[in-house]
C-alpha positions as CSV (number, residue, x, y, z in Angstrom):
1,M,112.9,-108.2,63.7
2,K,111.0,-106.5,61.7
3,L,112.4,-102.8,61.1
4,T,109.4,-100.6,61.3
5,N,111.0,-97.3,61.8
6,S,114.2,-95.6,60.0
7,P,116.5,-95.7,62.4
8,E,116.3,-99.5,63.0
9,R,116.8,-99.7,59.1
10,N,120.1,-97.2,59.3
11,A,121.1,-98.9,62.0
12,V,120.9,-102.0,59.8
13,M,122.8,-100.8,57.0
14,M,125.8,-98.8,59.2
15,I,126.4,-102.1,60.1
16,L,126.8,-104.1,56.4
17,L,128.1,-101.1,55.0
18,P,131.5,-102.0,57.4
19,I,131.3,-105.8,57.1
20,V,130.8,-105.4,52.8
21,Y,133.9,-102.7,53.3
22,I,136.4,-106.0,55.0
23,I,135.4,-109.2,53.0
24,V,136.0,-107.1,49.8
25,G,140.0,-106.2,51.2
26,A,140.2,-109.3,52.2
27,I,139.8,-110.4,48.8
28,L,141.2,-108.8,47.3
29,L,144.4,-108.8,50.1
30,F,144.4,-112.3,49.4
31,D,143.8,-113.6,46.5
32,N,145.6,-111.7,43.8
33,G,143.8,-113.4,41.1
34,I,140.7,-111.4,41.0
35,N,139.7,-109.4,39.0
36,T,138.5,-105.9,40.3
37,K,136.2,-105.8,37.0
38,V,134.3,-108.7,39.2
39,F,134.2,-106.2,42.0
40,A,133.3,-102.8,39.3
41,S,130.1,-104.9,37.9
42,L,129.1,-105.4,41.1
43,L,129.6,-102.1,42.2
44,G,127.1,-100.6,39.3
45,V,124.8,-103.3,39.6
46,G,124.2,-102.8,43.1
47,L,123.3,-99.1,42.7
48,V,121.1,-99.4,39.7
49,I,118.8,-101.9,42.3
50,T,119.3,-99.3,45.5
51,G,118.2,-97.1,43.1
52,A,115.1,-97.9,41.4
53,A,114.5,-99.3,45.3
54,M,114.7,-95.4,46.0
55,V,112.6,-94.9,43.3
56,I,109.8,-97.4,43.8
57,K,109.7,-96.6,47.8
58,Y,109.2,-93.0,46.9
59,F,105.9,-93.5,44.7
60,L,104.4,-96.8,47.4
61,S,105.1,-94.3,50.5
62,K,103.5,-91.1,48.3
63,S,106.7,-89.3,49.4
64,Y,106.0,-86.9,46.5
65,L,103.6,-85.7,48.6
66,N,106.1,-84.2,51.3
67,Y,108.0,-81.4,49.4
68,S,111.6,-82.1,51.8
69,S,111.9,-85.5,50.1
70,Y,113.9,-85.8,47.5
71,G,114.2,-90.1,47.7
72,F,113.3,-89.8,43.1
73,T,116.0,-87.6,42.6
74,G,118.1,-90.0,44.8
75,G,117.5,-93.3,43.2
76,V,117.1,-91.9,39.8
77,L,121.2,-90.5,39.7
78,L,122.5,-94.1,41.3
79,V,120.2,-95.5,38.3
80,F,122.2,-93.7,35.9
81,L,125.7,-94.1,38.1
82,G,125.6,-97.7,37.9
83,I,124.7,-97.6,34.3
84,I,127.5,-95.6,33.4
85,I,129.5,-97.6,35.4
86,M,128.5,-100.8,33.7
87,T,128.9,-99.5,30.2
88,R,132.9,-98.2,31.2
89,V,134.0,-101.1,33.9
90,N,137.0,-101.4,32.5
91,D,137.8,-97.6,33.3
92,V,136.3,-98.1,36.3
93,A,138.5,-101.7,37.7
94,S,141.5,-99.5,36.3
95,G,140.9,-97.0,38.6
96,F,138.3,-98.5,41.3
97,T,141.8,-98.7,44.2
98,V,140.5,-94.7,44.4
99,C,137.1,-95.6,44.2
100,L,138.1,-97.4,47.4
101,G,139.7,-94.8,48.8
102,I,136.6,-92.4,47.8
103,G,134.9,-94.9,49.9
104,I,137.0,-95.0,53.5
105,M,137.5,-90.8,52.6
106,L,133.2,-91.0,53.3
107,T,132.4,-93.8,55.8
108,S,135.3,-91.2,57.3
109,V,132.8,-88.2,57.7
110,I,130.9,-90.2,59.3
111,K,132.7,-91.0,61.9
112,L,133.5,-87.3,62.4
113,Q,129.6,-87.1,63.1
114,N,129.5,-89.9,64.6
115,A,132.4,-87.7,67.1
116,I,130.0,-84.7,67.0
117,Q,126.6,-86.9,68.2
118,L,128.7,-88.3,70.6
119,L,129.6,-85.0,72.2
120,S,126.3,-83.7,72.4
121,V,125.4,-86.6,74.2
122,G,128.4,-85.7,77.0
123,N,129.8,-88.8,75.9
124,R,133.3,-88.7,76.9
125,T,134.4,-91.1,73.8
126,W,134.0,-88.5,70.8
127,I,137.4,-87.4,71.3
128,A,139.3,-91.0,70.6
129,V,135.9,-91.4,67.9
130,M,136.6,-87.9,66.5
131,S,140.6,-88.7,66.1
132,V,140.1,-92.2,64.8
133,A,138.1,-89.5,62.2
134,V,141.0,-87.8,61.7
135,A,143.0,-90.8,60.8
136,F,141.0,-92.4,58.5
137,I,140.6,-88.7,57.1
138,A,144.5,-89.0,56.6
139,M,144.6,-91.8,54.9
140,S,142.2,-91.5,52.7
141,F,143.8,-88.0,51.0
142,L,147.0,-90.7,51.1
143,I,145.0,-93.2,49.3
144,L,143.9,-90.9,46.4
145,I,147.3,-88.6,46.5
146,N,149.0,-91.7,46.1
147,P,152.6,-91.2,47.3
148,F,153.5,-94.1,46.9
149,R,156.1,-95.6,43.9
150,D,154.9,-99.0,43.3
151,R,151.2,-99.8,42.1
152,S,151.2,-102.9,44.2
153,V,152.6,-101.4,47.4
154,W,149.7,-98.6,47.3
155,E,146.8,-101.5,46.8
156,K,147.9,-103.1,49.2
157,F,148.0,-100.5,52.0
158,T,144.5,-99.4,50.3
159,Y,142.8,-103.0,50.9
160,V,144.2,-103.2,54.7
161,M,142.5,-99.5,55.1
162,L,139.4,-100.8,53.4
163,I,139.5,-103.7,56.3
164,I,140.8,-102.0,59.6
165,D,138.8,-98.9,58.6
166,G,135.7,-101.3,58.3
167,A,136.3,-103.6,61.4
168,V,136.8,-100.2,63.1
169,G,133.2,-99.0,61.2
170,L,131.1,-102.1,62.6
171,F,132.5,-102.1,66.7
172,L,131.8,-97.4,66.1
173,N,128.1,-98.2,64.5
174,I,127.5,-101.1,67.2
175,Y,128.4,-98.9,70.3
176,M,126.8,-96.1,68.5
177,Y,123.4,-97.2,67.8
178,F,123.1,-98.6,71.9
179,N,125.1,-95.2,73.4
180,A,125.0,-92.3,71.2
181,G,120.6,-92.3,72.1
182,R,121.6,-91.6,75.5
183,K,121.4,-88.5,77.2
184,K,123.0,-87.8,80.3
185,T,120.0,-85.8,83.0
186,P,121.3,-83.4,84.7
187,R,120.8,-83.5,88.5
188,T,118.5,-81.5,90.2
189,P,119.7,-79.1,92.0
190,V,118.8,-79.8,96.2
191,K,116.2,-76.6,97.4
192,P,117.2,-76.1,101.3
193,K,114.6,-76.4,103.9
194,E,113.1,-73.1,104.8
195,D,113.3,-72.0,108.5
196,K,109.6,-72.0,109.4
197,K,110.9,-70.2,112.7
198,N,111.7,-66.9,111.0
199,T,109.9,-67.2,107.9
200,D,106.3,-67.7,109.3
201,I,104.2,-64.4,111.1
202,T,101.5,-65.0,113.9
203,P,98.9,-63.0,114.8
204,L,100.9,-62.3,118.0
205,D,103.9,-60.6,115.6
206,I,101.3,-58.5,114.1
207,D,99.7,-57.0,117.3
208,K,103.5,-56.3,118.9
209,D,103.7,-54.1,115.7
């Protein structure tokens, strides 16, 4: 499939992101020997590549002619952020669970927006999506606040929530792709037929007056 427009590209990205959540969460949960430095380094490299791609696209598509386009700014910021992460891998690795909590919060806000989009097109499932979004926002706050006494419990809880968020997000994004744009067409009221006997005026009626 050739992705010629931004909605299709966005749909692919929104499907890939929860898959990454599921993979990362499963690896961290079931492989205790994995080093979080690896994921911190991959995060930094990914941000640099993404930022560089945004900058290149900005010039190739001549987006600088559009004053409302900030692809260059966003790309440069991502590159700088990726470089900082790669130079401070140890610090990022020690707080990697917090990074995952922030990621869950971001995708939870996206679910919140999905609920609003479903509401705007008259889809009744918006209530369920809104409830799920609020629940995940609460879980992300719980991860960031960290009320757990044992660090291992906190980390495992985060990894499980990451997998669940990825699974729910994958299902929801596919559902949104096929249903969010379908707006209910209101029924056109049928106009009652006029009684021609009462409305039509004949020449004889005029003569009678």
